[in-house]
DRENROSE-557358 format. One record per residue (C-alpha): residue number from 1; residue in one letter; x, y, z. Coordinates in steps of 0.05 Angstrom, whole numbers, always signed. Layout:
<recs>
<rec resi="NUM" resn="A" u="X" v="Y" w="Z"/>
...
</recs>
This chain:
<recs>
<rec resi="1" resn="X" u="+2037" v="+4765" w="+6700"/>
<rec resi="2" resn="X" u="+1968" v="+4748" w="+6674"/>
<rec resi="3" resn="X" u="+1950" v="+4699" w="+6620"/>
<rec resi="4" resn="X" u="+1940" v="+4723" w="+6549"/>
<rec resi="5" resn="X" u="+1869" v="+4726" w="+6521"/>
<rec resi="6" resn="X" u="+1847" v="+4662" w="+6485"/>
<rec resi="7" resn="X" u="+1861" v="+4658" w="+6411"/>
<rec resi="8" resn="X" u="+1786" v="+4650" w="+6397"/>
<rec resi="9" resn="X" u="+1771" v="+4717" w="+6429"/>
<rec resi="10" resn="X" u="+1828" v="+4750" w="+6391"/>
<rec resi="11" resn="X" u="+1801" v="+4723" w="+6325"/>
<rec resi="12" resn="X" u="+1729" v="+4745" w="+6340"/>
<rec resi="13" resn="X" u="+1751" v="+4815" w="+6359"/>
<rec resi="14" resn="X" u="+1792" v="+4825" w="+6296"/>
<rec resi="15" resn="X" u="+1737" v="+4795" w="+6252"/>
<rec resi="16" resn="X" u="+1687" v="+4843" w="+6285"/>
<rec resi="17" resn="X" u="+1732" v="+4903" w="+6269"/>
<rec resi="18" resn="X" u="+1744" v="+4878" w="+6198"/>
<rec resi="19" resn="X" u="+1668" v="+4876" w="+6188"/>
<rec resi="20" resn="X" u="+1670" v="+4951" w="+6194"/>
<rec resi="21" resn="X" u="+1657" v="+4964" w="+6268"/>
<rec resi="22" resn="X" u="+1699" v="+5014" w="+6306"/>
<rec resi="23" resn="X" u="+1753" v="+4994" w="+6355"/>
<rec resi="24" resn="X" u="+1716" v="+5025" w="+6413"/>
<rec resi="25" resn="X" u="+1650" v="+4990" w="+6396"/>
<rec resi="26" resn="X" u="+1688" v="+4924" w="+6390"/>
<rec resi="27" resn="X" u="+1719" v="+4936" w="+6459"/>
<rec resi="28" resn="X" u="+1651" v="+4950" w="+6490"/>
<rec resi="29" resn="X" u="+1619" v="+4891" w="+6454"/>
<rec resi="30" resn="X" u="+1671" v="+4840" w="+6476"/>
<rec resi="31" resn="X" u="+1685" v="+4873" w="+6544"/>
<rec resi="32" resn="X" u="+1758" v="+4884" w="+6532"/>
<rec resi="33" resn="X" u="+1799" v="+4948" w="+6531"/>
<rec resi="34" resn="X" u="+1805" v="+4991" w="+6469"/>
<rec resi="35" resn="X" u="+1880" v="+4982" w="+6474"/>
<rec resi="36" resn="X" u="+1872" v="+4907" w="+6468"/>
<rec resi="37" resn="X" u="+1830" v="+4915" w="+6405"/>
<rec resi="38" resn="X" u="+1882" v="+4963" w="+6375"/>
<rec resi="39" resn="X" u="+1939" v="+4916" w="+6393"/>
<rec resi="40" resn="X" u="+1903" v="+4856" w="+6361"/>
<rec resi="41" resn="X" u="+1889" v="+4893" w="+6296"/>
<rec resi="42" resn="X" u="+1961" v="+4917" w="+6292"/>
<rec resi="43" resn="X" u="+1987" v="+4847" w="+6309"/>
<rec resi="44" resn="X" u="+1944" v="+4816" w="+6254"/>
<rec resi="45" resn="X" u="+1966" v="+4869" w="+6204"/>
<rec resi="46" resn="X" u="+2040" v="+4862" w="+6219"/>
<rec resi="47" resn="X" u="+2048" v="+4787" w="+6230"/>
<rec resi="48" resn="X" u="+1986" v="+4756" w="+6200"/>
<rec resi="49" resn="X" u="+1977" v="+4717" w="+6264"/>
<rec resi="50" resn="X" u="+1941" v="+4729" w="+6330"/>
<rec resi="51" resn="X" u="+1984" v="+4683" w="+6372"/>
<rec resi="52" resn="X" u="+2005" v="+4715" w="+6437"/>
<rec resi="53" resn="X" u="+2077" v="+4738" w="+6443"/>
<rec resi="54" resn="X" u="+2123" v="+4706" w="+6494"/>
<rec resi="55" resn="X" u="+2115" v="+4737" w="+6562"/>
<rec resi="56" resn="X" u="+2172" v="+4754" w="+6609"/>
<rec resi="57" resn="X" u="+2245" v="+4766" w="+6601"/>
<rec resi="58" resn="X" u="+2284" v="+4724" w="+6551"/>
<rec resi="59" resn="X" u="+2338" v="+4707" w="+6602"/>
<rec resi="60" resn="X" u="+2396" v="+4733" w="+6561"/>
<rec resi="61" resn="X" u="+2424" v="+4777" w="+6616"/>
<rec resi="62" resn="X" u="+2491" v="+4810" w="+6622"/>
<rec resi="63" resn="X" u="+2521" v="+4750" w="+6658"/>
<rec resi="64" resn="X" u="+2501" v="+4697" w="+6607"/>
<rec resi="65" resn="X" u="+2569" v="+4695" w="+6575"/>
<rec resi="66" resn="X" u="+2605" v="+4697" w="+6642"/>
<rec resi="67" resn="X" u="+2576" v="+4634" w="+6673"/>
<rec resi="68" resn="X" u="+2639" v="+4593" w="+6664"/>
<rec resi="69" resn="X" u="+2681" v="+4650" w="+6694"/>
<rec resi="70" resn="X" u="+2634" v="+4653" w="+6754"/>
<rec resi="71" resn="X" u="+2639" v="+4578" w="+6763"/>
<rec resi="72" resn="X" u="+2716" v="+4580" w="+6760"/>
<rec resi="73" resn="X" u="+2720" v="+4640" w="+6806"/>
<rec resi="74" resn="X" u="+2676" v="+4611" w="+6860"/>
<rec resi="75" resn="X" u="+2713" v="+4544" w="+6855"/>
<rec resi="76" resn="X" u="+2780" v="+4580" w="+6864"/>
<rec resi="77" resn="X" u="+2756" v="+4622" w="+6923"/>
<rec resi="78" resn="X" u="+2691" v="+4601" w="+6954"/>
<rec resi="79" resn="X" u="+2693" v="+4657" w="+7006"/>
<rec resi="80" resn="X" u="+2679" v="+4713" w="+6957"/>
<rec resi="81" resn="X" u="+2620" v="+4757" w="+6972"/>
<rec resi="82" resn="X" u="+2571" v="+4781" w="+6920"/>
<rec resi="83" resn="X" u="+2600" v="+4851" w="+6926"/>
<rec resi="84" resn="X" u="+2670" v="+4825" w="+6914"/>
<rec resi="85" resn="X" u="+2645" v="+4788" w="+6852"/>
<rec resi="86" resn="X" u="+2612" v="+4852" w="+6828"/>
<rec resi="87" resn="X" u="+2678" v="+4889" w="+6835"/>
<rec resi="88" resn="X" u="+2715" v="+4835" w="+6796"/>
<rec resi="89" resn="X" u="+2661" v="+4835" w="+6742"/>
<rec resi="90" resn="X" u="+2668" v="+4911" w="+6738"/>
<rec resi="91" resn="X" u="+2742" v="+4899" w="+6722"/>
<rec resi="92" resn="X" u="+2717" v="+4856" w="+6664"/>
<rec resi="93" resn="X" u="+2673" v="+4915" w="+6640"/>
<rec resi="94" resn="X" u="+2609" v="+4883" w="+6665"/>
<rec resi="95" resn="X" u="+2568" v="+4929" w="+6710"/>
<rec resi="96" resn="X" u="+2515" v="+4889" w="+6747"/>
<rec resi="97" resn="X" u="+2479" v="+4892" w="+6813"/>
<rec resi="98" resn="X" u="+2495" v="+4842" w="+6868"/>
<rec resi="99" resn="X" u="+2425" v="+4812" w="+6863"/>
<rec resi="100" resn="X" u="+2439" v="+4794" w="+6790"/>
<rec resi="101" resn="X" u="+2503" v="+4759" w="+6811"/>
<rec resi="102" resn="X" u="+2465" v="+4722" w="+6865"/>
<rec resi="103" resn="X" u="+2412" v="+4699" w="+6815"/>
<rec resi="104" resn="X" u="+2465" v="+4677" w="+6766"/>
<rec resi="105" resn="X" u="+2501" v="+4636" w="+6820"/>
<rec resi="106" resn="X" u="+2434" v="+4605" w="+6840"/>
<rec resi="107" resn="X" u="+2420" v="+4585" w="+6767"/>
<rec resi="108" resn="X" u="+2488" v="+4553" w="+6764"/>
<rec resi="109" resn="X" u="+2475" v="+4515" w="+6828"/>
<rec resi="110" resn="X" u="+2531" v="+4552" w="+6864"/>
<rec resi="111" resn="X" u="+2530" v="+4584" w="+6932"/>
<rec resi="112" resn="X" u="+2558" v="+4652" w="+6951"/>
<rec resi="113" resn="X" u="+2555" v="+4636" w="+7025"/>
<rec resi="114" resn="X" u="+2620" v="+4642" w="+7062"/>
<rec resi="115" resn="X" u="+2644" v="+4578" w="+7095"/>
<rec resi="116" resn="X" u="+2653" v="+4576" w="+7169"/>
<rec resi="117" resn="X" u="+2725" v="+4568" w="+7189"/>
<rec resi="118" resn="X" u="+2741" v="+4518" w="+7244"/>
<rec resi="119" resn="X" u="+2776" v="+4549" w="+7304"/>
</recs>
């Protein structure tokens, strides 16, 4: 994901529009998209600030409240596969993809790898 435009540019664009220039002319003048100009004017009107919003996902996924259960479950049976964990989570009314379970285990510092049994 790219970086947000600098606050100085945002302020100059909005000030230019507030002087009476059109959004399209402001976009051409500052070499930005008309959508950016529109978004900045709306942001200034709604919040009073031109600070960029937080980028990316907030991290509050479906498994956030189930981290302790995942930790206990993998401690009790370390040979569970991601698919088996998904089935057990579905029994708890949590429908997630196996990749989400894998990422959650990684964030918790746990491994879903099966252990090799000695023969």
